[in-house]
BAGUDO-232469 format. One record per residue: x, y, z of N, C-alpha, C, O in turn; residue in three letters; residue number from 1. Coordinates in steps of 0.05 Angstrom, whole numbers, always signed. Atoms other than C-alpha are relative to their C-alpha. Layout:
// BAGUDO-232469
{{X, Y, Z}, {X, Y, Z}, {X, Y, Z}, {X, Y, Z}, ALA, NUM}
...
***
This chain:
// BAGUDO-232469
{{-15, -10, +23}, {+1127, +2002, +1682}, {-16, +21, -14}, {-4, +40, -26}, MET, 1}
{{+16, -19, +14}, {+1069, +2041, +1654}, {+1, +28, +13}, {-2, +48, +0}, SER, 2}
{{-2, -26, -14}, {+1077, +2095, +1708}, {+24, +15, -9}, {+24, +40, -10}, SER, 3}
{{-24, -13, +10}, {+1147, +2110, +1682}, {-6, +13, -27}, {+4, +35, -33}, LYS, 4}
{{+6, -11, +27}, {+1120, +2121, +1611}, {-17, +24, +3}, {-15, +43, -14}, LYS, 5}
{{+18, -23, -3}, {+1067, +2169, +1636}, {+15, +25, +10}, {+8, +47, +2}, LYS, 6}
{{-15, -22, -11}, {+1118, +2212, +1673}, {+24, +8, -18}, {+37, +27, -11}, ASN, 7}
{{-23, -5, +17}, {+1169, +2211, +1617}, {-5, +27, -15}, {-27, +33, -23}, ALA, 8}
{{+3, -26, +14}, {+1183, +2280, +1585}, {-6, -5, -30}, {+2, -25, -42}, PRO, 9}
{{+5, +2, +28}, {+1158, +2292, +1515}, {+25, +6, -17}, {+42, +21, -8}, LEU, 10}
{{-24, -6, +16}, {+1209, +2291, +1459}, {-2, +28, -12}, {-23, +39, -15}, PRO, 11}
{{-1, -27, +11}, {+1232, +2358, +1431}, {-5, -1, -30}, {+14, -3, -46}, ALA, 12}
{{+7, +1, +28}, {+1195, +2356, +1365}, {-19, +22, -6}, {-28, +36, +12}, SER, 13}
{{+19, -21, +7}, {+1150, +2402, +1327}, {-28, -5, +11}, {-42, +15, +16}, SER, 14}
{{+26, +6, -12}, {+1089, +2367, +1355}, {-2, +11, +28}, {-23, +21, +36}, ALA, 15}
{{+0, -11, -27}, {+1109, +2387, +1425}, {-2, +30, +0}, {-15, +42, +17}, GLY, 16}
{{+1, -29, +2}, {+1119, +2459, +1404}, {-28, +9, -8}, {-38, +29, +3}, LEU, 17}
{{+26, -8, +8}, {+1052, +2462, +1370}, {-20, -3, +23}, {-38, +13, +26}, LEU, 18}
{{+17, +4, -23}, {+1018, +2434, +1431}, {+4, +22, +20}, {-16, +31, +33}, ARG, 19}
{{-6, -21, -19}, {+1052, +2487, +1474}, {-14, +26, -9}, {-26, +40, +8}, PHE, 20}
{{+12, -25, +9}, {+1027, +2545, +1431}, {-30, -2, -3}, {-43, +19, -6}, PHE, 21}
{{+29, +3, +2}, {+956, +2517, +1426}, {-13, +4, +27}, {-37, +9, +28}, GLU, 22}
{{+11, -3, -26}, {+947, +2523, +1501}, {-10, +29, +4}, {+4, +48, -4}, ASP, 23}
{{+10, -26, -6}, {+904, +2581, +1523}, {+13, +11, +25}, {+16, -4, +45}, GLU, 24}
{{-12, -12, -23}, {+938, +2629, +1571}, {-16, +25, +8}, {-30, +36, -9}, THR, 25}
{{+14, -24, -10}, {+911, +2685, +1614}, {+17, +25, -9}, {+41, +23, -13}, LYS, 26}
{{-14, -25, +7}, {+928, +2757, +1596}, {-12, +13, -24}, {-31, +3, -36}, GLY, 27}
{{+9, -16, +23}, {+919, +2808, +1541}, {+10, -14, -25}, {+33, -22, -27}, ILE, 28}
{{-7, +11, +25}, {+918, +2781, +1471}, {+1, +22, -21}, {-20, +35, -26}, LYS, 29}
{{-4, -21, +20}, {+946, +2829, +1419}, {+12, -13, -25}, {+31, -29, -24}, ILE, 30}
{{-11, +10, +25}, {+959, +2814, +1346}, {+27, +12, -5}, {+33, +35, +3}, LYS, 31}
{{-27, -10, +5}, {+1031, +2821, +1323}, {+0, +25, -18}, {+17, +43, -15}, PRO, 32}
{{+2, -24, +17}, {+1009, +2872, +1270}, {-5, +25, +16}, {+6, +46, +9}, GLU, 33}
{{+6, -23, -17}, {+983, +2918, +1324}, {+26, +9, +14}, {+31, +33, +16}, VAL, 34}
{{-25, -6, -14}, {+1049, +2914, +1362}, {+19, +14, -19}, {+32, +34, -12}, VAL, 35}
{{-18, -13, +20}, {+1089, +2930, +1299}, {-10, +27, -8}, {+6, +46, -12}, LEU, 36}
{{+11, -26, +7}, {+1042, +2987, +1281}, {+5, +21, +21}, {+12, +43, +15}, GLY, 37}
{{-5, -18, -23}, {+1047, +3019, +1350}, {+30, +7, +1}, {+37, +30, +6}, VAL, 38}
{{-28, -5, -1}, {+1122, +3011, +1349}, {+9, +19, -22}, {+24, +38, -18}, THR, 39}
{{-7, -17, +22}, {+1128, +3042, +1280}, {-11, +28, +4}, {+3, +48, -3}, GLY, 40}
{{+12, -27, -6}, {+1082, +3099, +1301}, {+17, +15, +20}, {+21, +39, +16}, GLY, 41}
{{-16, -14, -20}, {+1124, +3115, +1362}, {+27, +9, -12}, {+37, +30, -6}, LEU, 42}
{{-25, -7, +13}, {+1188, +3114, +1320}, {-5, +24, -18}, {+11, +43, -19}, ILE, 43}
{{+6, -22, +18}, {+1155, +3160, +1269}, {-5, +26, +15}, {+5, +47, +7}, GLY, 44}
{{+5, -24, -16}, {+1130, +3209, +1322}, {+26, +11, +12}, {+31, +35, +12}, ILE, 45}
{{-25, -9, -11}, {+1199, +3211, +1354}, {+17, +13, -21}, {+31, +33, -15}, SER, 46}
{{-15, -12, +21}, {+1231, +3226, +1287}, {-11, +27, -8}, {+4, +46, -13}, LEU, 47}
{{+13, -25, +6}, {+1181, +3281, +1272}, {+7, +21, +21}, {+13, +44, +15}, ILE, 48}
{{-7, -18, -22}, {+1193, +3313, +1340}, {+29, +8, -2}, {+36, +31, +2}, ILE, 49}
{{-29, -6, +2}, {+1268, +3308, +1329}, {+5, +20, -23}, {+23, +37, -21}, ARG, 50}
{{-4, -18, +23}, {+1262, +3343, +1261}, {-12, +28, +6}, {+1, +48, -1}, ILE, 51}
{{+13, -26, -5}, {+1214, +3398, +1284}, {+14, +16, +23}, {+14, +40, +22}, LEU, 52}
{{-11, -13, -23}, {+1250, +3413, +1350}, {+29, -9, +4}, {+35, -24, +22}, PHE, 53}
{{-28, +9, -3}, {+1326, +3403, +1339}, {+12, +12, +25}, {+5, +34, +33}, PRO, 54}
{{-12, -9, -24}, {+1369, +3410, +1400}, {+28, +12, -6}, {+42, +20, +12}, VAL, 55}
***
């Protein structure tokens, strides 16, 4: 009976989500602020180009 309890799925609670996000994964780690900054910069550059070089 104990083998069934070990293989049972975890309940969908906040503890399970926290455990998922605490796991280390491979890949590039970028802060969200950097992603937002780069995105805002690209939007700004595209707007400036659009204003300076109208079609």
